[in-house]
C-alpha positions in Angstrom: 9.0 -35.3 14.3 8.7 -32.4 16.7 11.1 -32.8 19.7 11.3 -31.1 23.1 14.6 -31.3 25.0 15.1 -30.4 28.6 18.7 -30.2 29.8 20.3 -29.5 26.5 23.3 -27.8 28.1 24.4 -30.9 29.9 26.7 -33.6 28.5 23.9 -36.0 27.5 21.7 -33.1 26.3 24.4 -31.8 24.1 24.7 -35.2 22.4 20.9 -35.4 21.9 20.7 -31.9 20.5 23.4 -32.6 18.0 21.8 -35.9 16.9 18.4 -34.1 16.4 20.0 -31.3 14.4 21.7 -33.9 12.1 18.6 -36.1 11.8 16.5 -35.1 8.7 13.5 -36.8 10.3 13.4 -34.2 13.1 11.6 -31.2 11.8 11.9 -28.9 14.8 13.6 -28.9 18.2 12.4 -26.9 21.2 14.8 -26.4 24.0 13.4 -25.5 27.5 16.2 -23.9 29.4 16.8 -21.8 32.5 19.3 -19.6 30.7 20.2 -19.0 27.1 22.4 -21.6 25.4 22.5 -20.4 21.8 23.1 -19.6 19.1 21.4 -22.6 17.4 20.6 -23.9 13.9 17.4 -22.7 12.2 15.3 -25.7 13.2 16.1 -25.1 16.9 14.0 -22.8 19.1 14.8 -22.0 22.7 12.5 -21.0 25.5 14.1 -19.5 28.6 11.9 -20.4 31.6 12.7 -19.7 35.2 10.3 -21.9 37.2 10.9 -25.6 36.5 8.1 -26.6 38.9 5.4 -25.0 36.7 5.4 -24.9 32.9 1.8 -23.8 32.4 3.0 -20.4 31.0 4.7 -22.1 28.1 2.3 -24.9 27.3 1.3 -23.2 24.1 4.8 -23.7 22.8 4.9 -27.3 24.0 1.7 -28.3 22.3 1.9 -30.8 19.4 5.3 -32.3 20.4 5.9 -35.9 19.3 8.7 -36.7 21.7 10.4 -35.3 24.8 14.0 -36.1 25.6 14.4 -35.3 29.3 18.1 -35.0 29.9 18.1 -32.7 32.9 19.9 -34.1 35.9 22.5 -33.3 38.6 24.9 -35.2 40.8 23.6 -36.0 44.3 27.1 -35.2 45.7 26.9 -32.3 48.1 23.2 -31.9 47.8 20.6 -32.5 50.5 17.9 -35.1 49.8 15.3 -32.3 49.6 17.3 -30.4 46.9 18.0 -33.5 44.9 14.3 -34.5 45.1 13.3 -31.0 43.8 15.6 -31.2 40.8 15.2 -34.9 40.0 11.6 -35.6 40.8 9.7 -32.3 41.0 11.1 -30.8 37.8 10.7 -34.0 35.8 7.1 -34.6 36.8 6.2 -30.9 36.3 7.5 -31.2 32.7 5.7 -34.5 32.1 2.3 -33.2 33.5 2.5 -30.2 31.2 3.2 -32.3 28.1 0.5 -34.8 29.0 -2.0 -31.9 28.9 -1.0 -30.4 25.6 0.7 -33.3 23.6 -1.4 -36.5 24.2 0.4 -39.6 22.9 3.8 -38.0 23.3 6.8 -40.3 23.9 8.7 -39.2 27.0 12.2 -40.4 27.3 13.8 -40.0 30.7 17.5 -40.3 31.3 17.8 -42.1 34.6 20.9 -44.1 35.6 22.2 -47.5 36.3 21.4 -48.6 39.8 18.1 -46.9 40.0 15.8 -48.7 42.4 12.2 -49.1 41.2 11.2 -50.5 44.6 12.5 -47.4 46.3 14.3 -49.4 49.1 17.9 -48.7 48.3 20.2 -47.2 50.9 21.3 -44.5 48.4 18.8 -41.7 48.3 19.5 -40.9 44.6 18.5 -44.5 43.6 15.2 -44.3 45.5 14.4 -40.8 44.2 15.1 -41.8 40.6 13.0 -44.9 41.1 10.1 -42.9 42.3 10.5 -40.6 39.3 10.4 -43.5 36.9 7.4 -45.1 38.6 5.4 -41.9 38.6 6.3 -41.2 34.9 5.1 -44.7 34.0 1.8 -44.0 35.7 1.0 -41.0 33.5 -1.0 -41.0 30.3 2.1 -41.0 28.0 4.6 -43.5 26.5 7.4 -43.3 29.0 10.8 -45.0 28.5 13.5 -44.9 31.1 17.1 -45.0 30.0 19.5 -46.4 32.6 23.1 -45.9 31.2 26.1 -46.7 33.3 29.4 -45.0 32.3 28.8 -42.5 29.4 31.8 -41.5 27.2 31.3 -38.0 25.8 31.6 -37.7 22.0 31.8 -34.9 19.4 32.7 -32.2 21.9 30.0 -32.9 24.5 31.2 -31.8 27.9 29.9 -32.2 31.5 28.8 -29.1 33.3 30.3 -30.5 36.5 34.0 -29.4 36.8 35.1 -32.5 38.6 33.5 -34.7 36.0 35.2 -32.8 33.2 38.5 -33.4 34.8 37.8 -37.1 35.3 36.7 -37.5 31.7 39.8 -35.7 30.4 42.1 -37.8 32.6 40.5 -41.2 31.7 39.1 -40.8 28.2 42.1 -42.9 26.8 40.9 -45.8 29.0 37.4 -46.0 27.4 38.3 -48.6 24.8 39.6 -50.8 27.6 36.6 -50.2 29.8 34.3 -51.0 26.9 36.0 -54.3 26.4 36.0 -55.2 30.1 32.5 -54.0 30.9 30.5 -53.7 27.7 27.2 -54.0 29.5 27.9 -50.9 31.6 29.2 -48.5 29.0 27.9 -46.3 26.2 28.6 -43.0 24.6 26.7 -39.7 24.2 26.3 -40.5 20.5 24.9 -44.0 21.1 22.6 -42.7 23.8 21.2 -40.0 21.5 20.7 -42.3 18.6 18.9 -44.9 20.8 16.6 -42.2 22.1 15.6 -41.2 18.5 15.0 -44.8 17.7 12.8 -45.3 20.7 10.9 -42.1 19.9 10.1 -43.5 16.5 9.2 -47.0 17.7 7.8 -46.7 21.2 5.5 -49.7 21.0 8.4 -52.0 20.1 10.8 -50.7 22.7 11.2 -51.8 26.3 10.1 -49.4 29.1 13.5 -49.6 30.9 16.7 -49.7 28.8 20.1 -50.6 30.1 23.5 -49.8 28.4 23.3 -53.0 26.4 19.9 -52.2 24.9 20.9 -48.6 24.3 24.0 -49.7 22.3 22.0 -52.3 20.4 19.3 -49.7 19.4 22.0 -47.1 18.5 23.7 -49.3 16.0 20.6 -50.2 14.0 20.6 -47.3 11.5 22.9 -44.5 12.8 22.7 -41.3 10.8 25.8 -39.7 9.3 28.0 -38.0 11.8 26.7 -39.7 15.0 29.0 -42.8 15.2 
């Protein structure tokens, strides 16, 4: 399986990249980044691309991909609705449109979030924008799956790029076992998220279009490869 990852430097993307490197069924991984993130293992190639609203210049490298794991995302805190829309909606749809053109039949897995509003009526702008993103991905000629995790516990050294989030994770990581017992339907880990994404990429016709933390954790525990638990 040939995989493309957007957002590999983020916490979720780090987990997905690690899982792909460890998975013998993944033959090659292409990272699309705005700045270099290497060095990387031999089966990983990275393209540094500036304009995330237009990927036409790199469509040759994107051709023939089997799956895209779209993990790029930002917090809405401190951002205008226009800026959040550009990063969350415009970048995502630009990537998807390029992949539709050069990799027909591709499985596109979009990391959304719990609370996303498909009807786009929520008071919170981020929920409406993510809902619009999901809806427009679903309308494209590809197999799109929307992952809506709640709380994500980082594993295997994955770190958030947001300083505040790093501090929060460091301060509360010891509480995760308690949180998992109290709210199992709202929690997952970067390792489970990554394994579930690989499972869906291999079985798209059997997988739901929208997946919550419960479904993510169920899929992740089917056949976890060594080193991802």
